[in-house]
N, C-alpha and C positions, 0 to 999 in steps of 0.2 A: 255756278256750282262747281265743286271739285270733281276729280275723276271718280269713276264709279267704285273703285276698290283701292283707296289710298292705303299707305302704310298705316297700320292701326295707331290709335291714340294721338293723332296729329291734327285733327281738323274739326272745326265747327263752321258751317255755312249758315249765316243768318239771312233768311230769304225775305222776311217781313219783320221789321222791328217796331216796337212801341217805344222802348227806352233802353239805353245803356247807362250803367251806373258805375262809378268808380270812387264814390265818396269814402267808403270804409277802408281802413288800412288792413293789410293781411294779418290774420291771427298767427300766433306762434305756431310753427310747424307747417305753415302753408307753402313754404319753399323747400322743406326737407322731408315731408312725409313720404314713406316708401309705398309705392303703388303696386309692388309685386310680392312683397314679403309680408306675411301676417296670416290672416285667416284663409280658410279653404276657398272661399269665394274669390278672393283676390288672386290666389295662385292658379285657379282653374280658368280665369277669365281669358278667353281667346282674343279679345280686343286689346289686351295688354301684352307687350312683348319684352324680351330681354333689354331692348333699347328704350323702353318706356322711361321717361325722365322722372326724377323725384319731384315732389311738390304737387300743388293743385293743378289738375289737368283741364284742358279745354273740354267742355262737355260735362264737367263735374257740377253737381248741384252745390250752390253756396248758400250759407245761412249766416244770420247774425250770431257771432261767436263771443260777443262782449260789447262793452261800450265803445262804439265807433269801430268795431272789428268785424271783418268778414272772413269766414273760413269754410272748410269743407262741411257739408251737411252729413252728419253721422247716421241719419236714418233711425235715431233712437230718441229717448226722452231729452237728451241734451240739446239737440238742434233741429230735429225733423219738423217740429211745428214752428220753426223760425226760418224756414227756407225762403229765400228772396229772389233767386234766379239761377241761371246757368252760366258758368265761366266761358268766355269766348276765346281765351288764350291760355296756354300753359303758363303758370306763374313764373317758371324759370326760363320761359322762352324756348326756342328751338335753335339748333346750330345755325349759324350765319344769319340770325334774325336778332332784332332788338329784343332785349329782355326787360320789357317795361315793368313787369312785376317786381323784379329784382331792383331796378333803378328807382322806382317810385314807391315801392312798398304797398302798392294798390292792386286790386283785382277788378278788371273790367268784366261785368256780367250783364247779360240780357235779361230783361224781365218785362212783364206787362201782358195781360190777357190780349191775345191777338198776335203776339210775337210768334213767328214760325221759323224754325231752324232745323238743320240736318246735322247730326253728329255721328261720328264713327266710334264713340266710346259709350258703353252701356254695359250692364251686367249680362253675361252669357250663361251663368249658372246661378241656381238658388244658393242660399246661404250655406248649405251643406257641401257645396263644391262638386257635387256629383250628379245633380239633376239639372239638365239643360233648361234654359228659359227660351220659349218661343214667343215672338211678338206678332200681333195681328192689328191691322188698322182698326181704330176705335178703342184700343186698350187704354185704360187709365194708367198713368205712369207716376210712380212714387220714388222716394229716395231709398236706396239700399243702405246697408250698414257702412258701405264704403263711399257713400255720397254720389253714387252713379244711378242713372235711370234704371228702373226695373218695373215690370208690370204686375208684380205679385204683392199682394197685401194679405199677410196672414201672421199669426202669432210667432211662427218660426222665423220669418224674415224681417218684419218691421212693424206690425200692428202692435198697439193701437195708434201708432204715430202715422196718421193717414193723410197727411197733406198731399193733395193732388198737385203734382208739378205740371202735368200737361196731359195731352191726349195724343196717342200715336196716329199720325196721318198716313204713314206708310212704313211697313215693317222691312227690316233688312232681308236681303235675299242672297242667293249664292253669287249673283252678279253685281249686286249693289249693297255694300256693307253699311250704308247709312240708315239710321233711324230718323224719320221725320217727325217733328213734334210741334204741336200747337200748344203754347204755354198757357197755363191757367193761373200762374202766380205773378 
């Protein structure tokens, strides 16, 4: 496992895997989407920083975005019911690392009931950008409008698009920023 409080938006630890998949090509925008500019929820997210890269992030929920295409899960009628897994690498890579998404045009994602992972990227505020989200072990996890894990299912945030992505095994704390997830997809 990684350090208890890594730099935000940089890491996914896969503890138990059922499957990794990289068959689908990255959908348009998967390498260029802005993760900090846009809606109030993105701007308020404390797990995203000024150094957050563009493109699909490790820990993002991915969905079928077209014929043979994988992209960010929007948490709405376009892709929420098509979620297939969680990206394990940033699509554009990290400095001084191989940028496999850029080189191959593919997204490696973890999936399969029984896959257990820890991620330091998830929503920290509701859709309004002003109400904090608190996680508890046992929470059901869904896709937010930004394709990040969130434990809220209501008409303001993402309902009726209620695909359960996973279950929270351990919630982030002040000393450990990771959210541990047992996947259900």
